[in-house]
C-alpha positions in Angstrom: 94.4 69.0 106.2 96.2 71.9 107.9 94.7 73.9 110.9 94.4 77.0 108.8 92.4 75.0 106.0 89.9 73.9 108.7 89.5 77.3 109.9 88.8 78.6 106.4 86.3 75.7 105.8 84.6 76.4 109.0 84.3 80.1 108.4 83.0 79.6 105.0 80.3 77.3 106.4 79.3 80.0 109.1 79.3 82.9 106.6 77.9 80.9 103.5 79.7 83.5 101.4 83.3 83.4 100.1 83.9 87.2 100.0 82.7 87.6 103.9 84.7 84.4 104.8 87.7 85.9 103.2 87.5 89.3 105.0 86.8 87.5 108.4 90.0 85.7 107.6 92.0 88.4 106.4 92.5 86.6 103.4 91.8 87.1 99.4 88.6 85.6 98.1 90.7 83.5 95.6 92.7 82.0 98.5 89.4 80.7 100.3 88.2 79.3 96.8 91.7 77.7 96.3 91.8 76.2 99.7 88.1 74.7 99.3 88.9 73.6 95.8 92.2 71.7 96.8 90.4 70.0 99.9 87.6 68.8 97.4 90.2 67.6 94.9 92.0 65.7 97.6 88.8 63.9 98.3 87.7 63.3 94.8 84.4 65.5 95.1 83.3 69.0 95.7 83.7 70.0 99.2 81.2 72.7 98.8 78.1 72.8 96.9 77.1 76.3 95.2 73.6 77.3 95.1 72.5 80.8 94.1 72.4 82.8 96.2 74.1 80.8 99.1 76.6 78.1 99.6 76.4 74.9 101.7 78.9 72.6 103.1 78.6 69.1 101.5 77.4 66.6 103.9 80.5 64.4 103.3 82.7 67.7 103.6 
């Protein structure tokens, strides 16, 4: 995992919102989603659990 990917993951964990995390990182929301999805795919499980209306990092994340 690259440093930038870790920064994106941590920002999402702090914001609990893909859009706000993207804004804070000066990225598109789709870039944040793709990065998180790629991380989950590499591990064979979801990196983020989505609960409406918020998100939470997976404990194994």
